[in-house]
C-alpha positions as CSV (number, residue, x, y, z in Angstrom):
1,M,120.5,107.4,64.6
2,S,117.7,109.8,63.4
3,D,117.9,113.6,63.9
4,A,114.6,113.5,66.2
5,V,116.6,111.3,68.9
6,Q,120.0,112.8,68.5
7,P,121.5,114.2,71.6
8,T,121.9,118.2,71.8
9,A,125.2,119.8,71.6
10,A,124.5,120.8,75.3
11,E,124.0,117.3,76.5
12,V,127.6,116.2,74.6
13,R,129.4,119.3,76.2
14,A,127.8,118.2,79.8
15,A,129.0,114.8,79.3
16,A,132.5,116.1,78.5
17,E,132.4,118.2,81.7
18,A,131.5,115.0,83.6
19,V,134.6,113.1,82.3
20,K,136.7,116.2,83.2
21,T,135.3,115.9,86.8
22,A,135.6,112.1,87.2
23,L,139.1,112.6,85.9
24,D,139.9,115.0,88.8
25,R,138.0,112.8,91.4
26,H,140.1,109.8,90.1
27,L,143.4,111.5,90.3
28,A,142.6,112.8,93.7
29,A,141.6,109.4,95.1
30,V,144.8,107.9,93.6
31,E,146.7,110.7,95.2
32,R,145.3,109.6,98.6
33,R,145.2,106.0,98.3
34,S,145.6,104.1,101.6
35,G,146.8,100.9,100.0
36,E,147.1,98.9,96.9
37,D,143.2,97.9,97.0
38,D,141.9,101.3,98.1
39,P,138.0,100.9,97.8
40,A,138.1,104.9,96.7
41,V,140.4,104.3,93.9
42,Y,138.2,101.4,92.7
43,E,134.9,103.5,93.0
44,A,136.7,106.7,91.2
45,F,137.7,104.4,88.5
46,N,134.3,103.1,88.0
47,Q,132.8,106.4,87.9
48,L,135.6,107.6,85.4
49,A,134.9,104.6,83.2
50,A,131.1,105.3,83.1
51,A,131.3,109.1,82.6
52,A,133.9,108.3,79.5
53,E,131.5,105.7,78.1
54,A,128.4,108.1,78.2
55,Y,130.6,110.6,76.5
56,D,131.6,108.4,74.0
57,E,128.2,107.4,73.1
58,L,127.0,110.9,72.9
59,L,129.8,112.1,70.8
60,Y,129.4,109.3,68.3
61,D,125.6,110.0,68.3
62,R,125.8,113.7,67.7
63,H,128.8,114.0,65.6
64,D,129.9,110.6,64.5
65,E,133.1,110.7,66.2
66,V,134.8,108.5,68.9
67,T,137.3,109.5,71.7
68,P,141.0,108.2,71.3
69,F,140.9,106.2,74.4
70,E,139.3,103.0,75.8
71,I,138.6,102.3,79.4
72,P,138.3,98.6,80.2
73,G,134.9,97.6,81.4
74,T,134.0,97.4,84.9
75,E,131.6,94.5,84.7
76,E,133.8,91.8,83.8
77,S,136.6,92.9,86.3
78,L,136.7,91.8,89.8
79,P,136.4,94.0,93.1
80,P,139.6,94.8,95.1
81,Y,140.6,91.7,97.3
82,T,139.2,92.2,100.9
83,G,139.6,88.7,102.2
84,P,142.0,87.5,104.9
85,E,145.6,88.3,104.6
86,E,146.5,84.7,105.3
87,P,143.7,82.6,104.4
88,N,143.1,79.4,106.4
89,A,141.2,77.7,103.7
90,L,140.3,78.2,100.0
91,S,137.7,77.2,97.5
92,V,138.2,76.5,93.9
93,L,135.4,76.7,91.5
94,I,135.6,75.4,88.3
95,R,133.2,75.4,85.3
96,R,134.1,74.0,82.0
97,D,131.6,73.9,79.1
98,Y,131.2,71.1,76.5
99,A,129.2,70.3,73.6
100,V,127.9,66.9,72.3
101,V,129.5,66.8,68.8
102,E,129.6,62.9,68.2
103,P,126.8,61.3,70.2
104,Q,127.5,57.6,68.9
105,R,131.0,58.0,70.0
106,L,129.8,59.0,73.6
107,L,127.1,56.2,73.6
108,A,129.8,53.5,72.6
109,Q,132.1,54.7,75.4
110,A,129.4,54.5,78.0
111,Q,128.6,51.1,76.9
112,R,132.1,49.8,77.1
113,I,132.3,51.1,80.9
114,E,129.1,49.2,81.5
115,A,130.4,46.2,79.7
116,V,133.6,46.3,82.1
117,D,131.3,46.9,85.1
118,E,129.1,43.9,84.4
119,E,132.3,41.6,83.7
120,D,133.6,42.9,87.1
121,G,130.2,42.2,89.3
122,A,130.1,45.8,89.7
123,D,126.5,47.4,90.6
124,G,126.2,50.0,87.4
125,V,123.9,52.7,86.5
126,G,121.8,50.2,84.6
127,V,121.7,48.6,81.2
128,A,119.4,51.3,79.9
129,A,121.6,54.2,80.9
130,S,124.0,53.8,78.2
131,G,121.2,54.2,75.5
132,T,120.6,57.7,76.2
133,I,122.8,61.1,76.1
134,H,122.3,62.2,79.7
135,G,122.8,58.2,80.9
136,A,126.0,58.2,78.9
137,L,127.0,61.5,80.4
138,G,126.2,60.2,83.9
139,I,128.3,57.3,83.4
140,L,131.4,59.0,81.9
141,F,131.5,61.4,84.4
142,G,131.1,59.0,87.3
143,E,133.9,57.0,85.8
144,F,136.7,59.6,85.2
145,E,137.8,62.5,86.8
146,P,137.0,66.0,85.2
147,D,140.8,66.7,84.5
148,E,141.1,63.4,82.6
149,I,138.0,64.4,80.6
150,V,139.5,67.5,79.7
151,T,142.5,65.8,78.0
152,R,140.3,62.8,76.6
153,H,137.4,64.8,75.5
154,K,137.4,64.3,71.9
155,E,137.3,60.5,72.2
156,F,134.2,60.9,74.2
157,G,132.5,62.7,71.5
158,L,132.8,66.1,73.0
159,E,134.2,69.5,72.1
160,E,135.5,72.0,74.6
161,G,133.8,75.2,75.1
162,D,134.6,78.1,77.6
163,S,136.2,77.4,80.9
164,T,136.8,79.6,84.2
165,L,138.6,78.8,87.4
166,W,138.2,81.0,90.3
167,V,140.4,80.5,93.8
168,T,138.7,82.2,96.7
169,A,140.0,82.7,100.2
170,A,138.1,82.1,103.3
171,D,138.6,82.4,107.2
172,E,137.9,78.7,108.0
173,P,137.0,75.7,106.1
174,A,133.5,75.1,105.6
175,D,131.3,72.6,107.5
176,P,130.9,69.2,105.7
177,G,127.8,69.3,103.5
178,E,127.1,72.9,104.1
179,W,127.3,74.4,100.7
180,L,126.6,71.2,98.7
181,E,123.2,72.1,97.7
182,A,124.2,75.5,96.2
183,P,127.9,75.4,95.3
184,F,128.2,78.5,93.6
185,E,125.7,80.9,95.2
186,Q,127.6,82.3,98.2
187,I,130.7,83.5,96.5
188,D,132.0,86.8,97.5
189,P,133.7,88.6,94.4
190,Q,136.0,90.5,97.0
191,R,137.5,87.2,98.4
192,V,138.7,85.9,94.9
193,V,142.3,85.6,95.0
194,C,142.6,84.8,91.3
195,R,140.8,83.8,88.2
196,F,141.8,82.2,85.0
197,D,139.6,82.2,81.9
198,V,139.6,80.2,78.6
199,S,137.4,81.1,75.8
200,A,137.1,81.0,71.9
201,V,136.6,84.6,71.8
202,F,140.4,85.2,73.0
203,D,141.6,82.7,70.2
204,D,139.1,84.6,67.5
205,E,141.0,87.9,68.7
206,D,144.5,86.4,68.4
207,L,143.5,84.9,64.8
208,D,142.4,88.2,63.8
209,D,145.5,89.8,64.7
210,E,147.5,87.1,62.9
211,D,145.3,87.6,59.8
212,D,145.9,91.2,60.1
213,E,149.7,90.8,60.2
214,E,149.8,88.1,57.2
215,D,147.9,90.4,55.2
216,S,150.3,93.1,55.9
217,A,153.3,90.9,55.1
218,D,151.5,89.6,51.9
219,L,151.1,93.3,50.8
220,D,154.9,94.2,51.6
221,S,156.0,91.1,49.7
222,E,154.1,92.0,46.7
223,L,155.5,95.8,46.9
224,D,159.1,94.1,46.9
225,E,158.5,92.1,44.1
226,D,156.9,95.0,42.0
227,E,160.2,96.9,43.0
228,D,162.1,94.3,41.8
229,L,160.6,94.4,37.9
230,E,162.7,96.3,35.7
231,P,160.9,99.4,33.9
232,L,159.7,98.9,30.2
233,D,162.0,100.5,27.8
234,A,160.1,103.2,26.3
235,D,161.6,103.0,23.0
236,R,160.3,99.3,22.4
């Protein structure tokens, strides 16, 4: 950052005072909490996170220094659950992403399915469907359950991407056909009971940690080997 747009010392000091104020408010909210998911505690937490992030950025821009703590981001976290204590219905929302990495394998699988349907005399999607990627995908997902595709995705020429599963609670079951046109648009985050995410990002983080441990182990091994070496005789 150039000197022309650097924050002033007074701005950094004000940001630090804002963190102190937010800390006091958060502690007070925790001490007065009315339950495990008290909205006041959640709001105070968000204010503290925002104040700490602002201070950290200004501190770095002005003094090239960072804070020794990290508050988890609030954008990716769910708000406190406010749904029914004893839900009478639930919805399970699942999204799984795939990449088509072997189109020929996908097309071949779709053609096999069409051939079997024709032998059985079933009314298929049409002979031309298996000749296009989108047509082959329609045949594939029409023939197999999504959970089966998860376990067999490689033989279908697919590669897994990120996936997420959300379980949401409801007071009553939805009327038939009520949400089919827009299945994911009316989800209340405060009625999400739990969620499970799978991403290559998490795998990369684990690999980085393993690499760091391996590098450290290799270094320790090299040091041990050096210690085992006999010192050279100065008289030789």
